[in-house]
C-alpha positions as CSV (number, residue, x, y, z in Angstrom):
1,M,0.9,24.1,38.1
2,P,-0.5,26.0,35.2
3,G,-0.7,22.8,33.3
4,K,-2.5,21.0,36.1
5,T,-5.0,23.9,36.5
6,A,-5.9,23.9,32.7
7,Q,-6.3,20.0,32.9
8,L,-8.6,20.4,35.8
9,E,-10.6,23.2,34.1
10,R,-10.9,21.1,31.0
11,S,-12.1,18.1,33.1
12,I,-14.8,20.2,34.8
13,I,-16.1,21.5,31.5
14,N,-15.9,18.1,29.9
15,D,-18.1,16.6,32.6
16,L,-20.8,19.0,31.7
17,L,-20.9,18.3,28.0
18,P,-23.3,15.6,26.7
19,S,-22.2,12.0,25.9
20,L,-24.0,9.0,24.4
21,D,-23.2,5.3,25.1
22,F,-23.8,2.7,22.3
23,W,-23.9,-0.9,23.1
24,L,-23.8,-3.6,20.5
25,D,-24.3,-7.3,20.9
26,V,-22.0,-8.9,18.4
27,P,-21.3,-12.6,18.0
28,L,-17.8,-13.7,17.7
29,S,-18.3,-14.8,14.1
30,E,-18.7,-11.2,13.1
31,I,-15.5,-9.9,14.7
32,Q,-14.3,-8.6,11.4
33,H,-16.8,-5.7,11.6
34,V,-15.8,-4.6,15.1
35,V,-12.1,-5.3,15.4
36,H,-11.3,-1.5,15.5
37,I,-13.4,-1.0,18.7
38,L,-12.4,-4.1,20.7
39,P,-11.3,-3.0,24.2
40,T,-9.1,-6.1,24.8
41,L,-7.8,-9.1,22.9
42,D,-9.6,-11.4,25.4
43,W,-13.0,-10.4,24.0
44,N,-14.9,-13.5,23.0
45,G,-18.2,-12.2,21.7
46,G,-21.1,-10.3,23.3
47,L,-21.4,-6.8,24.3
48,L,-19.3,-4.0,22.8
49,G,-19.6,-0.4,24.0
50,V,-18.6,3.0,22.5
51,R,-19.1,6.4,24.1
52,L,-19.4,9.4,21.9
53,K,-18.6,12.5,23.9
54,Y,-18.0,16.2,23.2
55,Q,-14.6,17.3,24.6
56,V,-13.0,20.7,24.9
57,E,-9.8,20.8,22.9
58,L,-8.4,24.2,23.4
59,I,-9.2,25.3,27.0
60,A,-6.6,28.0,27.0
61,K,-7.8,29.5,23.8
62,L,-11.4,29.3,25.0
63,K,-10.4,31.3,28.2
64,A,-8.5,33.9,26.2
65,D,-11.1,34.4,23.6
66,Y,-13.9,34.8,26.2
67,V,-11.8,37.2,28.4
68,A,-11.1,39.3,25.4
69,Q,-14.7,39.4,24.2
70,R,-16.0,40.0,27.7
71,S,-13.5,42.9,28.3
72,A,-14.5,44.5,25.0
73,A,-18.2,44.1,25.8
74,L,-17.7,45.8,29.2
75,E,-15.8,48.6,27.7
76,A,-18.4,49.2,24.9
77,G,-21.2,49.0,27.3
78,A,-19.7,51.6,29.6
79,K,-19.3,54.2,26.9
80,A,-22.2,56.1,25.4
81,P,-22.1,58.6,22.5
82,G,-20.9,62.1,23.4
83,G,-18.6,60.7,26.2
84,Q,-21.6,60.0,28.5
85,V,-21.5,57.1,30.8
86,G,-23.4,54.1,29.3
87,N,-25.2,51.3,30.8
88,I,-26.1,48.8,28.1
89,Q,-25.6,45.1,27.8
90,V,-23.2,44.1,25.1
91,W,-22.6,40.5,24.0
92,P,-21.3,38.4,25.7
93,T,-22.7,39.1,29.2
94,C,-21.5,35.7,30.5
95,L,-19.7,32.5,29.5
96,T,-23.0,30.7,28.6
97,E,-23.9,33.5,26.2
98,F,-20.5,33.3,24.6
99,L,-20.7,29.5,24.2
100,E,-24.1,29.7,22.6
101,R,-22.4,31.3,19.6
102,R,-18.9,29.8,19.7
103,L,-19.2,26.4,21.3
104,R,-18.4,24.5,18.0
105,T,-15.1,26.4,17.7
106,Y,-13.7,24.8,20.9
107,I,-15.1,21.3,21.1
108,A,-14.8,18.1,19.1
109,L,-16.7,14.8,19.1
110,E,-14.5,11.9,20.2
111,A,-15.2,8.2,20.6
112,F,-14.0,5.9,23.4
113,A,-14.1,2.2,23.8
114,L,-16.1,1.0,26.8
115,D,-15.4,-2.0,29.0
116,P,-18.1,-4.7,28.6
117,A,-17.2,-6.2,32.0
118,A,-18.2,-2.9,33.6
119,H,-21.5,-2.6,31.8
120,T,-24.5,-2.1,34.1
121,P,-28.1,-2.3,32.8
122,P,-30.3,0.8,33.6
123,V,-32.3,0.7,36.7
124,K,-35.9,1.9,36.5
125,G,-34.9,3.8,33.3
126,L,-31.9,5.5,34.9
127,A,-28.6,4.7,33.3
128,T,-25.3,4.2,35.3
129,P,-22.6,5.0,32.8
130,Q,-19.1,3.7,33.6
131,T,-16.3,6.1,34.5
132,L,-13.5,6.3,31.9
133,P,-9.9,6.4,33.0
134,E,-8.4,9.9,33.0
135,N,-5.7,9.2,30.5
136,M,-7.8,7.1,28.2
137,L,-7.1,7.8,24.5
138,P,-10.0,8.2,22.0
139,L,-10.4,5.9,19.0
140,E,-8.6,7.1,16.0
141,K,-11.4,7.0,13.5
142,N,-15.2,7.1,13.3
143,P,-16.2,3.7,14.9
144,F,-19.4,3.5,13.0
145,K,-18.3,4.5,9.5
146,H,-18.4,1.1,8.0
147,L,-20.5,-0.6,10.8
148,I,-23.8,1.3,10.7
149,K,-25.7,3.0,8.0
150,I,-28.1,5.7,9.4
151,D,-31.0,7.1,7.4
152,E,-33.6,9.5,8.6
153,I,-37.2,10.5,7.6
154,A,-37.9,13.8,9.3
155,A,-41.3,14.8,10.6
156,Q,-41.4,17.9,8.3
157,R,-41.8,16.4,4.8
158,D,-43.2,19.6,3.3
159,F,-45.9,18.6,0.9
160,A,-47.9,21.1,-1.0
161,D,-51.6,21.6,-1.4
162,A,-53.2,22.5,-4.8
163,G,-52.5,26.2,-5.6
164,E,-49.5,26.6,-3.3
165,R,-46.5,28.2,-4.9
166,A,-42.9,28.7,-3.8
167,P,-42.3,32.3,-2.6
168,T,-40.8,34.8,-5.1
169,G,-39.2,38.2,-4.8
170,E,-38.2,39.3,-1.3
171,D,-39.8,36.2,0.2
172,S,-37.4,33.9,-1.6
173,Q,-34.2,35.6,-0.6
174,D,-33.5,33.8,2.6
175,M,-32.8,30.4,1.0
176,S,-30.7,29.1,4.0
177,T,-33.4,29.3,6.6
178,R,-36.7,28.9,4.7
179,R,-38.1,25.4,3.9
180,Y,-40.3,25.1,0.8
181,K,-43.1,22.7,-0.1
182,R,-41.9,19.8,-2.2
183,R,-43.9,17.8,-4.7
184,L,-44.3,14.1,-4.6
185,S,-42.6,14.1,-8.0
186,D,-39.4,15.4,-6.3
187,Q,-39.4,12.2,-4.2
188,L,-39.8,10.1,-7.3
189,R,-37.1,12.0,-9.2
190,S,-34.7,11.6,-6.3
191,Y,-35.3,7.8,-6.3
192,Y,-34.9,7.8,-10.1
193,D,-31.6,9.6,-9.9
194,R,-30.1,7.3,-7.3
195,H,-31.2,4.0,-8.8
196,L,-32.7,4.1,-12.3
197,D,-31.0,6.9,-14.2
198,P,-29.5,5.3,-17.5
199,A,-26.8,8.0,-17.7
200,K,-25.1,6.5,-14.7
201,T,-22.9,3.5,-15.6
202,P,-25.4,2.3,-18.3
203,S,-26.2,-1.3,-18.6
204,A,-27.4,-3.2,-21.7
205,E,-30.9,-2.4,-20.8
206,D,-30.2,1.3,-20.7
207,Y,-28.9,1.7,-24.3
208,E,-32.3,1.8,-25.9
209,A,-33.3,4.7,-23.6
210,L,-30.0,6.5,-24.1
211,D,-30.4,6.2,-27.9
212,A,-33.9,7.6,-27.8
213,I,-32.8,10.6,-25.6
214,Q,-29.8,11.4,-27.9
215,T,-32.0,11.1,-31.1
216,A,-34.4,13.6,-29.5
217,E,-31.6,16.0,-28.6
218,Q,-30.3,16.0,-32.2
219,N,-33.8,16.6,-33.7
220,F,-34.6,19.3,-31.1
221,D,-31.2,21.0,-31.8
222,K,-32.1,21.2,-35.6
223,R,-35.5,22.6,-34.8
224,L,-34.0,25.2,-32.3
225,E,-31.3,26.3,-34.9
226,V,-34.0,27.0,-37.5
227,G,-36.2,28.8,-35.0
228,F,-33.5,31.0,-33.6
229,A,-31.7,31.7,-36.9
230,A,-33.5,35.1,-37.5
231,A,-33.0,36.3,-34.0
232,F,-29.2,35.4,-34.1
233,E,-28.9,37.3,-37.4
234,E,-30.3,40.4,-35.8
235,L,-27.9,40.1,-32.9
236,E,-24.9,39.9,-35.2
237,D,-26.1,43.0,-37.0
238,L,-25.5,44.9,-33.7
239,G,-21.8,44.0,-33.8
240,Y,-22.0,41.4,-31.1
241,P,-20.7,38.8,-30.5
242,G,-18.2,40.3,-33.0
243,I,-15.5,38.9,-35.3
244,S,-13.2,37.6,-32.5
245,N,-15.9,36.4,-30.3
246,P,-17.5,32.9,-30.6
247,K,-21.0,32.7,-32.1
248,L,-23.9,31.6,-30.2
249,K,-24.9,27.9,-30.6
250,I,-27.8,26.1,-28.8
251,T,-27.2,22.5,-27.7
252,T,-29.8,20.8,-25.7
253,Q,-29.3,18.2,-22.9
254,L,-32.3,16.1,-22.1
255,R,-32.6,14.1,-18.9
256,A,-35.2,11.5,-18.3
257,T,-36.0,13.3,-14.9
258,D,-37.0,16.5,-16.8
259,G,-40.4,14.9,-17.3
260,L,-40.9,14.8,-13.5
261,K,-40.3,18.5,-12.9
262,H,-43.7,19.8,-13.7
263,G,-46.9,20.0,-11.7
264,S,-48.7,17.1,-13.6
265,A,-45.7,14.8,-13.7
266,V,-47.3,12.5,-11.2
267,Q,-51.1,12.0,-11.6
268,Y,-53.8,10.1,-9.8
269,Q,-56.2,8.1,-11.8
270,V,-59.7,8.7,-10.4
271,T,-61.8,6.6,-12.9
272,D,-60.8,4.0,-15.5
273,L,-62.9,4.6,-18.7
274,A,-60.6,2.7,-21.0
275,G,-63.0,-0.1,-21.5
276,E,-65.6,2.5,-22.8
277,G,-63.1,4.0,-25.3
278,L,-62.7,7.1,-23.3
279,K,-59.6,8.7,-21.7
280,P,-59.2,7.9,-18.0
281,L,-59.9,10.8,-15.6
282,Q,-56.6,11.8,-13.9
283,L,-55.7,14.7,-11.5
284,P,-52.3,16.3,-10.9
285,E,-50.5,15.3,-7.7
286,D,-51.3,18.7,-5.9
287,Y,-54.9,17.6,-5.9
288,S,-54.3,14.5,-3.8
289,G,-54.6,14.5,0.0
290,L,-51.5,15.4,2.0
291,G,-51.8,12.0,3.7
292,Y,-51.6,10.1,0.5
293,Q,-48.6,12.2,-0.5
294,N,-47.0,11.5,2.8
295,L,-47.6,7.9,2.6
296,I,-46.2,7.4,-0.9
297,A,-43.2,9.6,-0.1
298,M,-42.2,7.7,3.0
299,V,-42.5,4.4,1.1
300,F,-40.2,5.7,-1.7
301,M,-37.7,7.0,0.9
302,L,-37.7,3.6,2.7
303,M,-37.1,1.8,-0.6
304,G,-34.5,4.3,-1.6
305,Y,-32.5,3.9,1.7
306,R,-32.8,0.1,1.4
307,D,-31.6,0.0,-2.2
308,E,-28.8,2.5,-1.5
309,W,-27.6,0.4,1.5
310,M,-27.7,-2.8,-0.7
311,R,-26.0,-1.1,-3.7
312,V,-29.1,-1.8,-5.9
313,G,-28.9,-0.4,-9.5
314,K,-27.1,2.9,-9.9
315,A,-26.6,3.4,-6.2
316,S,-23.3,1.4,-6.5
317,A,-21.9,4.1,-8.8
318,D,-22.3,6.7,-6.1
319,T,-20.0,5.0,-3.6
320,D,-16.2,5.1,-3.3
321,P,-14.5,2.5,-5.5
322,G,-12.9,0.9,-2.4
323,A,-16.2,0.7,-0.5
324,Q,-18.4,-0.7,-3.2
325,T,-18.2,-4.3,-1.8
326,Q,-18.3,-3.2,1.8
327,I,-21.9,-3.0,2.9
328,Q,-22.5,-2.0,6.5
329,P,-23.8,-4.9,8.6
330,L,-26.4,-2.7,10.3
331,H,-28.9,-0.4,8.8
332,L,-30.5,2.0,11.2
333,V,-33.6,3.9,9.9
334,L,-35.1,6.7,12.0
335,V,-38.7,7.8,11.3
336,E,-40.1,10.8,13.0
337,E,-43.9,11.0,13.5
338,P,-45.1,9.1,10.4
339,E,-48.7,9.8,11.4
340,A,-48.7,13.3,9.9
341,N,-52.0,13.6,7.9
342,L,-52.6,9.9,7.9
343,H,-55.9,8.5,9.2
344,A,-55.8,5.8,11.8
345,Q,-56.1,2.8,9.6
346,V,-53.3,4.0,7.4
347,Q,-51.1,4.6,10.4
348,Q,-51.5,1.0,11.5
349,V,-50.8,-0.4,8.0
350,F,-47.7,1.7,7.6
351,I,-46.1,0.6,10.9
352,K,-46.9,-3.0,10.1
353,K,-45.4,-2.9,6.6
354,A,-42.5,-0.5,7.0
355,Y,-40.0,-3.0,8.5
356,K,-41.0,-5.6,5.9
357,L,-40.4,-3.1,3.2
358,L,-36.9,-2.4,4.5
359,R,-36.1,-6.2,4.4
360,K,-37.5,-6.8,0.9
361,H,-34.4,-7.8,-0.8
362,D,-32.8,-11.1,-1.9
363,E,-30.0,-10.8,0.6
364,L,-32.1,-9.6,3.5
365,G,-35.5,-11.1,4.3
366,D,-35.0,-13.6,7.2
367,S,-31.2,-13.7,6.7
368,T,-29.1,-12.6,9.6
369,T,-26.1,-11.5,7.5
370,F,-27.3,-7.9,7.5
371,S,-29.5,-6.4,10.2
372,T,-32.1,-3.7,10.0
373,Q,-33.4,-1.6,12.9
374,L,-36.3,0.7,12.5
375,V,-36.9,3.3,15.2
376,V,-40.1,5.3,15.0
377,S,-40.9,8.3,17.3
378,T,-44.6,8.9,17.5
379,H,-47.4,10.6,19.3
380,S,-50.0,8.3,17.8
381,S,-51.8,5.8,20.0
382,H,-52.6,3.9,16.8
383,V,-49.0,3.4,15.8
384,A,-48.2,2.3,19.4
385,H,-51.2,0.0,19.3
386,E,-49.9,-1.8,16.3
387,A,-46.4,-2.3,17.6
388,D,-45.4,-5.3,19.7
389,F,-45.5,-4.4,23.4
390,A,-42.0,-5.5,23.9
391,N,-40.7,-3.1,21.3
392,L,-42.1,0.0,22.9
393,R,-39.9,2.4,24.7
394,Y,-41.6,5.1,26.8
395,F,-39.8,8.4,27.4
396,R,-40.8,9.3,31.0
397,R,-40.3,12.9,32.1
398,L,-39.0,13.5,35.6
399,P,-40.1,16.8,36.9
400,A,-37.5,19.0,38.7
401,T,-37.5,18.6,42.4
402,S,-36.3,22.1,43.2
403,S,-36.4,25.5,41.4
404,G,-32.7,25.3,40.3
405,E,-32.9,21.7,38.8
406,T,-33.5,20.9,35.2
407,P,-36.2,18.3,34.4
408,T,-34.9,15.1,32.9
409,T,-36.2,12.1,31.0
410,T,-35.7,8.4,31.4
411,V,-36.6,5.6,29.0
412,A,-38.8,2.8,30.2
413,N,-38.2,-0.5,28.4
414,L,-41.7,-2.0,28.4
415,S,-40.3,-5.4,27.4
416,Y,-38.7,-5.7,30.9
417,I,-41.5,-4.4,33.1
418,F,-43.3,-7.6,33.8
419,G,-40.4,-10.1,33.5
420,E,-40.8,-13.3,31.5
421,G,-43.8,-15.5,31.3
422,D,-46.0,-13.5,33.6
423,E,-49.9,-14.0,33.3
424,T,-50.2,-10.3,34.4
425,Q,-48.0,-9.4,31.4
426,R,-50.2,-11.4,29.0
427,F,-53.4,-9.7,30.5
428,V,-52.1,-6.1,30.2
429,K,-50.7,-6.6,26.7
430,R,-54.0,-8.2,25.4
431,Y,-56.1,-5.6,27.1
432,L,-54.2,-2.7,25.6
433,K,-54.4,-4.4,22.2
434,A,-58.2,-4.8,22.7
435,T,-58.8,-1.2,23.7
436,H,-56.3,1.6,23.2
437,C,-52.8,2.7,23.9
438,D,-53.4,6.4,24.6
439,L,-52.1,6.1,28.2
440,F,-48.6,6.4,26.7
441,F,-49.3,10.0,25.7
442,A,-51.4,11.0,28.7
443,D,-50.7,13.4,31.6
444,G,-52.3,10.9,33.9
445,I,-54.4,7.7,34.1
446,I,-57.7,7.3,35.9
447,F,-58.6,3.7,36.7
448,V,-62.4,3.0,37.2
449,E,-64.4,0.0,38.2
450,G,-67.1,-0.4,35.5
451,Q,-69.1,1.0,32.6
452,A,-71.1,3.6,34.7
453,E,-67.9,5.2,36.0
454,R,-66.5,5.1,32.4
455,I,-69.4,7.1,31.2
456,L,-69.9,9.6,34.1
457,V,-66.4,10.4,35.3
458,P,-65.5,12.2,32.1
459,H,-68.8,14.0,32.5
460,F,-67.9,15.1,36.0
461,I,-64.5,16.3,34.9
462,R,-66.0,18.3,32.0
463,H,-68.6,20.1,34.2
464,H,-67.0,20.2,37.7
465,F,-63.2,20.3,37.1
466,D,-62.4,22.9,34.5
467,S,-58.6,22.8,34.9
468,L,-58.6,19.0,34.7
469,S,-60.7,19.0,31.6
470,R,-57.9,20.7,29.7
471,R,-55.5,17.9,30.5
472,Y,-54.9,14.8,28.4
473,I,-56.2,12.1,30.5
474,S,-56.5,8.3,29.8
475,L,-59.4,6.6,31.5
476,L,-59.3,2.8,31.7
477,D,-62.3,0.7,32.7
478,L,-60.9,-2.5,34.1
479,G,-63.2,-3.7,36.9
480,G,-61.9,-4.3,40.4
481,S,-60.4,-7.7,39.7
482,H,-57.9,-6.5,37.2
483,A,-56.8,-2.9,38.0
484,H,-54.0,-4.1,40.3
485,S,-52.6,-6.1,37.3
486,F,-51.4,-2.7,35.8
487,K,-49.3,-1.9,39.0
488,R,-46.0,-2.7,37.3
489,L,-46.9,-0.7,34.2
490,V,-47.9,2.3,36.2
491,D,-44.6,2.1,38.1
492,G,-42.7,1.9,34.9
493,L,-44.5,4.8,33.2
494,G,-44.6,6.9,36.3
495,L,-47.9,8.7,35.4
496,T,-50.0,10.4,38.1
497,T,-52.7,7.8,38.8
498,P,-56.0,8.0,40.7
499,I,-57.9,4.7,41.1
500,I,-61.6,5.0,41.6
501,A,-62.4,1.6,43.3
502,D,-65.4,0.1,45.0
503,L,-65.6,-0.9,48.6
504,D,-67.2,-4.2,47.7
505,A,-68.0,-5.3,51.2
506,T,-68.3,-9.1,51.8
507,V,-69.2,-11.2,54.8
508,A,-68.2,-14.7,55.7
509,T,-70.9,-17.4,55.4
510,K,-70.8,-21.1,55.9
511,V,-71.7,-23.3,53.0
512,Q,-72.0,-27.0,52.5
513,T,-69.6,-28.6,50.1
514,Q,-70.3,-31.6,47.8
515,A,-68.1,-33.7,50.1
516,G,-70.5,-32.9,53.1
517,T,-68.0,-30.6,54.8
518,E,-68.5,-26.9,55.8
519,A,-66.5,-24.2,54.1
520,I,-66.3,-20.4,54.4
521,R,-67.4,-18.3,51.4
522,W,-67.3,-14.5,51.3
523,K,-70.6,-13.2,50.1
524,A,-71.5,-9.6,48.9
525,T,-73.3,-7.6,51.6
526,K,-74.3,-4.1,52.6
527,P,-71.3,-2.4,54.3
528,Q,-71.5,-1.9,58.1
529,R,-69.0,-1.0,60.8
530,G,-68.2,-3.6,63.4
531,A,-69.5,-6.6,61.4
532,D,-66.1,-8.1,60.7
533,Q,-66.5,-7.5,57.0
534,K,-63.8,-7.6,54.4
535,T,-63.4,-5.9,51.0
536,G,-63.5,-7.8,47.8
537,S,-61.4,-5.3,45.8
538,P,-57.9,-6.6,44.9
539,V,-56.9,-3.0,44.4
540,L,-57.5,-2.2,48.1
541,K,-56.1,-5.4,49.4
542,D,-53.1,-5.8,47.1
543,W,-52.1,-2.4,45.9
544,H,-53.2,0.5,48.1
545,P,-53.8,1.0,51.0
546,S,-53.1,-2.8,51.4
547,K,-56.0,-3.2,53.9
548,E,-58.9,-5.7,53.7
549,F,-61.2,-5.1,56.6
550,I,-64.0,-2.6,56.1
551,D,-63.6,-1.1,59.5
552,E,-60.0,-0.2,58.6
553,L,-60.9,1.1,55.2
554,V,-63.7,3.4,56.3
555,A,-61.5,4.8,59.1
556,L,-58.6,5.6,56.8
557,K,-57.6,9.3,57.0
558,S,-57.8,11.4,53.9
559,E,-54.1,11.9,53.6
560,E,-53.6,8.2,53.7
561,H,-55.5,7.6,50.5
562,E,-52.3,8.9,48.7
563,S,-49.5,6.3,48.4
564,S,-46.2,7.2,49.9
565,S,-44.4,4.2,48.4
566,C,-44.4,5.3,44.7
567,E,-41.1,6.5,43.3
568,G,-41.2,9.5,41.0
569,Y,-45.0,9.7,40.6
570,D,-48.2,10.1,42.6
571,L,-50.9,7.5,43.3
572,Y,-54.3,8.0,45.0
573,V,-57.0,5.4,45.7
574,A,-60.6,6.7,46.1
575,Y,-63.5,4.5,47.4
576,Q,-66.8,4.9,49.2
577,K,-66.8,6.3,52.7
578,P,-69.7,6.7,55.2
579,L,-72.5,9.2,54.4
580,L,-75.0,10.9,56.7
581,I,-78.4,10.4,55.1
582,P,-81.6,12.1,56.6
583,S,-84.1,9.6,58.1
584,G,-87.9,10.0,58.5
585,D,-87.6,11.5,62.0
586,G,-85.3,14.2,60.7
587,S,-82.1,12.7,62.3
588,G,-79.2,11.5,60.3
589,V,-78.4,7.8,59.6
590,E,-74.9,6.7,58.6
591,I,-74.8,4.7,55.4
592,I,-71.8,3.2,53.7
593,P,-72.2,2.8,50.0
594,R,-70.9,-0.4,48.5
595,T,-70.5,0.7,44.8
596,F,-70.4,3.7,42.6
597,E,-74.1,3.6,41.7
598,D,-75.6,3.6,45.3
599,A,-73.1,6.4,46.3
600,L,-74.2,8.4,43.3
601,I,-77.9,8.0,44.1
602,L,-77.6,8.7,47.8
603,E,-75.8,12.0,47.1
604,N,-78.2,13.0,44.3
605,L,-81.7,12.1,45.8
606,E,-83.5,15.3,44.7
607,V,-82.0,15.3,41.2
608,L,-82.8,11.6,40.6
609,A,-86.3,12.0,41.6
610,N,-87.0,13.3,38.1
611,I,-84.8,10.8,36.1
612,T,-86.5,8.8,33.4
613,G,-85.4,6.3,30.7
614,S,-84.4,2.7,31.3
615,R,-86.2,0.3,33.5
616,T,-83.4,0.7,36.1
617,S,-83.8,4.5,36.1
618,D,-87.6,4.1,36.6
619,K,-87.0,1.7,39.6
620,I,-84.5,4.2,41.1
621,K,-87.0,7.1,40.7
622,A,-89.6,5.0,42.5
623,I,-87.3,4.1,45.3
624,V,-86.1,7.7,45.8
625,T,-89.7,9.2,45.7
626,D,-91.1,6.5,48.1
627,G,-90.1,8.4,51.2
628,L,-87.9,5.5,52.6
629,S,-85.7,6.2,55.6
630,G,-81.9,5.8,55.5
631,D,-81.6,2.1,56.3
632,E,-84.6,1.1,54.2
633,L,-83.3,3.2,51.3
634,A,-79.9,1.5,51.5
635,D,-81.5,-2.0,51.6
636,E,-83.6,-1.3,48.6
637,L,-80.7,0.1,46.6
638,F,-78.5,-2.8,47.5
639,Q,-81.1,-5.3,46.2
640,L,-81.8,-3.3,43.1
641,L,-78.2,-2.8,42.0
642,K,-77.5,-6.6,42.0
643,T,-79.2,-6.9,38.7
644,A,-79.4,-3.3,37.5
645,E,-78.6,-2.0,34.0
646,K,-75.9,0.2,35.3
647,A,-74.7,1.6,31.9
648,A,-78.3,2.5,30.9
649,F,-78.8,4.3,34.2
650,A,-75.5,6.2,33.6
651,L,-76.6,7.3,30.1
652,D,-80.0,8.5,31.6
653,C,-78.0,10.7,34.0
654,L,-76.3,12.3,30.9
655,M,-79.7,13.1,29.4
656,L,-80.8,15.3,32.3
657,E,-81.5,18.9,31.1
658,D,-79.1,20.5,33.6
659,A,-75.7,18.9,32.8
660,R,-74.3,20.1,36.2
661,A,-77.2,18.9,38.2
662,V,-75.7,15.4,39.0
663,I,-72.7,16.0,41.3
664,P,-70.0,13.4,41.7
665,P,-70.0,11.3,44.8
666,R,-67.9,12.7,47.6
667,Y,-65.2,10.1,47.3
668,I,-64.9,10.7,43.6
669,H,-64.9,14.5,44.1
670,D,-62.0,14.0,46.6
671,G,-60.1,11.9,44.1
672,L,-60.5,14.2,41.2
673,T,-59.6,17.3,43.3
674,W,-56.4,15.5,44.3
675,F,-55.7,14.6,40.6
676,E,-56.3,18.2,39.5
677,R,-53.7,19.4,42.0
678,A,-51.3,16.6,41.3
679,V,-51.0,16.9,37.5
680,G,-50.7,20.7,37.9
681,K,-48.1,20.9,40.7
682,D,-45.1,20.7,38.5
683,I,-46.2,24.0,37.0
684,A,-47.7,25.6,40.1
685,E,-44.8,24.8,42.5
686,N,-42.0,25.6,40.1
687,E,-43.6,28.5,38.2
688,P,-40.8,31.3,37.8
689,T,-41.6,34.9,38.5
690,A,-40.3,35.8,35.0
691,V,-39.9,33.7,31.9
692,S,-37.3,34.4,29.2
693,V,-38.0,33.0,25.8
């Protein structure tokens, strides 16, 4: 029983420890690389899986050590100086606190072969890992040692501005935890050491350099011997080193990389005056911009990783003799946030050229013998914009559904969102390429109908929704005929999304065809109840609320504007609803706006009586100040807005002296109010009473 209890305890703890599944797609022709991880002799090419998992090795020792430490902590905390009763907290106060310091003592990383037949692709970003048999034995050695070469370029590349110096004195004592600024010359010297240094296994081309270095050493030794002769004689007069002690002798050792250790080792040529017989103007590397240093350093690191992988130059001398001819078939390069200090154009150039740089070798290029995978993590929309849409992986955060639950993250593979050969996929990809990719880094997306909303909705947020203005929001101007094309993308990204749509009422009319027959066409009209009208908006018909009759849409309850069919995110559709506009006799007339512009005008009549600017604004001012009644006003606006310069009118609204004078139409106000609450609810609902950092 004690053995079974220990095994059960070990199993419970192991289930809580992290694991990572790797799946490789390997052709049968390359079986020699993966023979050590084959799950069965029947494998005939295709998927191969390996699980890396932390496992508790010594559960009994873990228990005993924790109990001993905890008992000692309780005893120490109960005693105070002078025999008084104490009440202090002494480490460890719980098992979690104990494991924070000692976890690595009791766990080991083990690898297990997975069953390709039991592989299940992720569903909506959620993995379904297979269950391993209880008595399954781990692989005997590192399964990726001779299979994958992994290199990393971290985000903190620590470049120095001019005038910065490494700390000295007390500030320089903590060498293990402090990171210092590195010069670009350090990157070049590192590349030189690995691939160019003539002192390492010299070739015929290196002998001339070695001869020059050794000649310089001999000449320098002679000069130092003469220069220090008087000083050494005075030292010997003091009786030291003494008769039995060896005499001091200076012997220099010069290395080619010594010339790269000073601040002016790498210089930037600003002007070339050689043609005029003058010395070119050059500045030390510290006076170059951090972005330029960052770019060059990353390029040298990528070249260094590639050449080390392919055993270029002196890199072959740094490998084990038995491994010199064994090049890993897969090179995995991880680059973290390459955009640091780079302006937008350079970010795009880097991401386009980085992979080509890693393949620039005679044995690489388009060859499939060796494979290179470049993984870039970024917060830059410019980097995402330049990458192929199918190569993007979006890390989607799933908020906790209860106070005791930990938020998790899933990965959306954007290459699978739309399926294959879909016209919608082509449209979305091309639209994002033509505009921007900042929606991948946003707290939420707002879809709008046209240019006027694109101009004024951010203005409304800035001046009427203070909390929302502090959020990172992506606003996409798509037009009603295309917003629904983004449905699959929004489902995949799971971002909170309000859609500001137009009602776009249409009425059936009979028309004569060229063949002489009658046909029904739906023509734009002023919205009215009970007129058997339909909406022309694909969003309202095909996305949400999936209704097409105007009577159904204007009667929709406020809570029904939010979709209940979305999994893991919130969606709200806002569109024009009936307004009560005063008429000439003082009574109210119900008017249903058709578009954003007439809704904006009808709810800002007094403010827009003073608008000036474009021809459209002048016409709107004339209509508003003409004293028209509700129906007449709606008719005039309907006719005007058919050919109006809507963007120019929106810009004129921005030019009003009081920025808060123009208020958002009621349906937009309701949509933005919902949005403000939705993007903040993960904080508001789960906010703890106390936070420990």
